[in-house]
Backbone as numpy.savetxt, mean C-alpha at the origin, in Angstrom:
# Nx Ny Nz CAx CAy CAz Cx Cy Cz
-2.67 21.13 2.05 -3.30 20.20 0.99 -2.14 18.64 1.54
-3.12 17.67 1.73 -2.42 16.46 2.12 -1.95 15.82 0.66
-0.67 15.38 0.60 -0.11 14.65 -0.33 0.52 13.21 0.10
0.40 12.30 -0.77 0.98 10.91 -0.37 2.22 10.76 -1.45
3.38 10.71 -0.76 4.55 10.24 -1.69 5.12 8.95 -1.72
5.04 8.46 -2.66 5.48 6.88 -2.77 7.01 6.82 -3.42
7.66 5.77 -3.07 8.98 5.51 -3.55 9.10 3.83 -3.41
10.16 3.27 -4.04 10.14 1.88 -4.15 9.78 1.43 -5.39
9.42 0.19 -5.62 9.07 -0.22 -6.62 9.95 -0.76 -7.90
9.83 -1.38 -8.94 10.77 -1.26 -9.88 10.53 -2.92 -10.39
11.67 -3.17 -10.93 11.51 -4.64 -11.56 12.24 -5.58 -10.59
11.55 -6.89 -10.48 12.11 -8.09 -9.74 11.91 -9.25 -10.69
12.62 -10.36 -10.25 12.29 -11.58 -10.68 11.37 -12.37 -9.82
10.71 -13.45 -10.57 9.80 -14.22 -9.65 10.50 -14.89 -8.37
9.95 -14.63 -7.20 10.80 -15.26 -6.00 11.31 -14.01 -5.58
11.93 -13.04 -6.16 12.23 -11.70 -5.45 11.42 -10.92 -4.54
12.03 -9.79 -3.95 11.27 -9.05 -3.23 11.58 -7.46 -3.83
10.74 -6.88 -3.29 10.92 -5.22 -3.50 9.92 -4.69 -2.22
10.18 -3.45 -1.91 9.67 -2.48 -0.89 9.42 -1.46 -1.09
7.90 -0.96 -1.17 7.34 -0.01 -1.45 7.24 0.96 -0.19
7.43 2.37 -0.28 7.26 3.25 0.79 6.24 4.43 0.61
5.75 4.81 1.43 4.88 5.91 1.21 4.52 6.87 2.58
4.80 8.30 2.17 4.90 9.16 3.19 3.76 10.31 3.22
3.22 10.64 4.14 2.25 11.78 4.11 2.90 13.07 4.50
2.58 13.97 3.41 3.46 15.34 3.40 3.25 16.03 4.46
2.18 15.87 5.27 1.96 16.68 6.59 2.06 15.60 7.74
3.02 15.86 8.32 3.45 15.15 9.52 2.26 15.20 10.81
1.92 16.45 10.47 0.59 16.72 11.54 -0.79 15.94 11.02
-0.99 15.38 10.24 -2.06 15.02 9.77 -2.21 13.81 10.51
-3.45 13.74 10.81 -3.99 12.73 11.90 -4.26 11.41 11.28
-3.46 10.31 11.05 -3.85 9.35 10.03 -4.62 8.37 10.87
-6.03 7.74 10.30 -6.37 6.71 11.08 -5.89 5.35 10.61
-5.72 5.59 9.00 -5.47 4.18 8.50 -4.59 4.57 7.16
-3.62 3.82 6.87 -2.92 3.66 5.60 -3.21 2.69 5.01
-3.05 2.40 3.33 -3.42 1.23 2.73 -2.57 1.35 1.53
-2.43 0.15 0.78 -2.00 -0.23 -0.75 -2.95 -0.81 -1.18
-3.28 -0.34 -2.54 -3.93 -0.92 -3.71 -3.01 -1.19 -4.86
-3.66 -1.77 -5.79 -2.87 -2.23 -7.04 -3.97 -2.22 -8.21
-3.26 -1.97 -9.46 -3.96 -1.98 -10.65 -2.96 -2.53 -11.73
-3.55 -3.55 -12.23 -2.93 -4.39 -13.20 -3.55 -3.83 -14.46
-3.00 -4.17 -15.63 -3.35 -3.60 -17.07 -4.41 -4.39 -17.25
-5.49 -3.65 -17.78 -6.86 -4.17 -18.13 -7.57 -4.69 -16.98
-7.23 -4.55 -15.84 -7.87 -4.66 -14.75 -8.25 -3.46 -13.74
-9.55 -3.57 -12.73 -9.69 -2.69 -11.86 -8.72 -2.80 -10.88
-8.66 -1.51 -10.39 -7.92 -1.30 -8.74 -8.49 -2.46 -7.64
-7.45 -3.03 -6.99 -7.87 -3.95 -6.28 -6.98 -3.51 -4.80
-7.66 -4.18 -3.75 -7.02 -3.94 -2.27 -5.92 -4.96 -2.15
-4.89 -4.54 -1.46 -3.82 -5.38 -1.47 -3.43 -5.52 0.32
-3.30 -4.49 0.79 -3.19 -4.29 2.45 -3.64 -3.07 3.13
-3.80 -3.12 4.38 -4.03 -1.99 5.13 -3.63 -1.85 6.47
-3.14 -0.92 7.05 -2.85 -1.04 8.71 -3.53 0.30 9.24
-4.42 -0.05 10.29 -4.77 0.71 11.09 -4.12 1.06 12.26
-4.09 2.49 12.46 -3.03 2.92 13.24 -3.19 2.50 14.91
-4.60 2.79 15.10 -4.97 2.18 16.68 -4.92 1.02 16.86
-3.95 0.71 17.58 -3.66 -1.25 17.87 -3.02 -1.62 16.68
-2.41 -1.08 15.62 -1.77 -1.63 14.66 -2.52 -2.59 14.09
-3.74 -2.61 13.63 -4.47 -3.89 13.11 -3.90 -4.00 11.60
-3.63 -5.07 10.98 -3.45 -5.26 9.75 -4.42 -6.09 8.69
-4.64 -5.84 7.54 -5.46 -6.43 6.51 -4.75 -6.79 5.59
-5.01 -7.98 4.86 -4.42 -8.56 3.89 -5.55 -9.12 2.59
-5.15 -8.68 1.49 -5.97 -9.55 0.68 -5.29 -10.79 0.45
-6.20 -12.07 0.25 -5.79 -13.17 0.40 -4.82 -13.52 -0.60
-4.81 -12.80 -1.99 -3.66 -12.95 -2.81 -2.53 -12.96 -2.29
-2.18 -12.13 -1.02 -0.85 -11.78 -0.67 -0.47 -12.32 0.45
-1.32 -12.61 1.23 -1.17 -13.47 2.69 0.01 -14.06 2.69
1.00 -13.75 3.63 2.16 -14.51 4.02 3.15 -14.38 3.15
2.70 -13.32 2.09 4.06 -13.01 1.35 4.50 -11.32 1.56
3.27 -10.69 1.54 3.52 -9.18 1.80 3.20 -8.87 3.24
3.97 -7.81 3.67 3.84 -7.35 5.10 3.81 -5.58 5.03
2.81 -5.31 5.51 2.36 -3.87 5.80 2.90 -3.35 7.15
3.53 -2.32 7.23 4.10 -1.70 8.41 4.15 -0.28 8.53
4.22 0.52 9.80 4.29 1.94 9.50 4.97 2.60 10.78
5.27 3.78 10.31 5.87 4.80 11.53 4.98 5.76 11.98
4.31 5.52 12.96 3.47 6.61 13.35 3.86 8.11 13.43
5.22 8.42 14.05 5.81 9.44 14.17 6.10 10.14 12.84
6.32 9.28 12.10 6.65 10.00 10.59 5.64 9.91 9.72
4.76 9.19 10.27 3.24 9.18 9.21 4.11 8.51 7.99
4.43 7.49 7.71 5.02 6.71 6.67 4.15 5.08 7.06
4.32 4.53 5.67 4.02 3.07 5.60 4.43 2.38 4.60
5.08 1.28 5.03 5.70 0.61 3.97 4.76 -0.72 3.74
5.50 -1.42 2.38 4.82 -2.43 2.20 6.00 -3.60 1.72
6.27 -4.46 2.53 7.64 -5.48 2.12 6.70 -6.73 1.31
7.35 -6.54 -0.13 6.98 -7.89 -1.02 7.83 -8.69 -1.24
7.54 -10.12 -0.70 8.57 -11.15 -0.82 7.71 -12.06 -1.81
8.49 -13.11 -2.08 8.15 -14.33 -2.98 7.22 -13.90 -4.12
7.46 -12.77 -4.97 6.94 -11.99 -5.95 6.55 -13.07 -7.01
5.54 -12.81 -7.62 4.95 -13.56 -8.64 4.67 -12.75 -9.75
4.76 -13.14 -11.00 4.45 -12.29 -12.18 2.93 -11.69 -11.96
2.08 -12.38 -11.57 0.61 -11.51 -11.16 0.77 -10.82 -10.30
1.93 -10.35 -9.45 1.98 -9.22 -8.84 2.28 -7.85 -9.63
2.53 -8.13 -10.89 2.81 -7.01 -11.52 1.71 -5.97 -11.68
2.02 -4.73 -11.39 0.76 -3.55 -11.30 1.42 -2.35 -10.95
0.40 -1.37 -11.14 0.86 -0.07 -10.64 0.36 -0.17 -9.12
1.12 0.34 -7.97 0.64 0.21 -6.88 0.49 1.55 -6.22
-0.83 1.65 -5.47 -1.07 2.82 -4.98 -1.33 3.07 -3.41
-0.73 4.07 -2.73 -0.88 4.25 -1.27 -1.83 5.00 -0.95
-2.62 4.94 0.13 -3.97 5.52 0.39 -3.96 5.76 1.89
-4.66 6.85 2.04 -4.75 7.25 3.69 -5.97 8.01 3.89
-6.47 7.73 5.07 -7.86 8.43 5.60 -7.55 8.83 7.00
-8.14 9.92 7.27 -8.52 10.43 8.86 -9.62 9.90 9.19
-10.35 9.24 8.64 -11.84 8.95 8.95 -11.83 7.68 9.50
-12.48 7.70 11.08 -12.61 6.20 11.64 -13.58 5.57 11.27
-13.57 5.13 9.89 -14.98 4.50 9.61 -14.59 3.26 8.87
-15.49 2.43 8.42 -15.22 1.06 7.92 -14.85 1.13 6.50
-14.65 -0.20 6.00 -14.21 -0.02 4.72 -12.80 0.16 4.42
-11.59 -0.16 5.09 -10.43 0.06 4.88 -9.72 -1.17 3.76
-10.71 -2.06 3.19 -10.34 -2.82 2.07 -11.10 -2.37 0.79
-11.71 -1.55 0.89 -12.28 -0.61 -0.18 -11.75 0.63 -0.52
-11.68 1.05 -1.78 -11.22 2.43 -2.15 -12.17 3.31 -1.34
-13.34 3.33 -1.21 -14.20 4.13 -0.56 -13.77 4.50 0.89
-12.97 3.61 1.33 -12.41 4.06 2.86 -11.30 4.99 2.93
-10.99 5.54 1.87 -9.74 6.31 1.91 -9.92 7.51 0.93
-9.44 8.77 1.49 -9.74 9.80 0.98 -8.55 10.74 0.31
-7.43 9.95 0.54 -5.94 10.70 -0.23 -5.29 9.58 -0.89
-5.01 9.72 -2.14 -4.26 8.72 -2.98 -2.82 9.52 -3.32
-1.87 8.22 -3.56 -0.49 8.59 -4.22 -1.03 8.50 -5.75
0.32 8.76 -6.45 0.42 9.01 -7.78 0.55 7.61 -8.48
1.01 6.58 -7.59 1.14 5.32 -8.05 2.68 5.12 -8.06
3.22 3.82 -8.20 4.20 3.22 -8.48 4.53 1.92 -9.02
5.35 1.70 -10.09 5.17 0.40 -11.04 5.85 -0.71 -10.57
5.46 -1.78 -10.27 5.96 -2.95 -9.93 5.87 -3.90 -11.14
6.81 -4.53 -11.41 7.16 -5.37 -12.55 8.02 -6.34 -12.24
7.30 -7.59 -12.42 7.62 -9.30 -12.05 7.84 -10.01 -13.21
9.18 -10.16 -13.54 9.53 -11.14 -14.73 10.65 -11.53 -14.92
10.98 -12.81 -15.24 12.38 -13.45 -15.37 13.01 -13.11 -16.65
């Protein structure tokens, strides 16, 4: 069974940085794309960033462009999200997601088949 294991997160001040990491439990799992979503209290889960392994294409939500960077290590089946210039509105539970399907919808939840448990990011002064 494929599992996604997240690490990182925590507390940061506005303007600060945090780094999230996610690893697929099975290195032999053929990843087509991995992504990050987040859910703030009282809000629906929303897309943050995605990485398509073929060609290393990246996708970002407008709210994080220029501040967040998604990167991956194909050999290790891992993905990271570097978050800079954090804002209080970035406070949320962040979820890692992965799919082996070469299908569209990488900015939508239905584009992914596997999800991590989530890791909390809290931005406050």
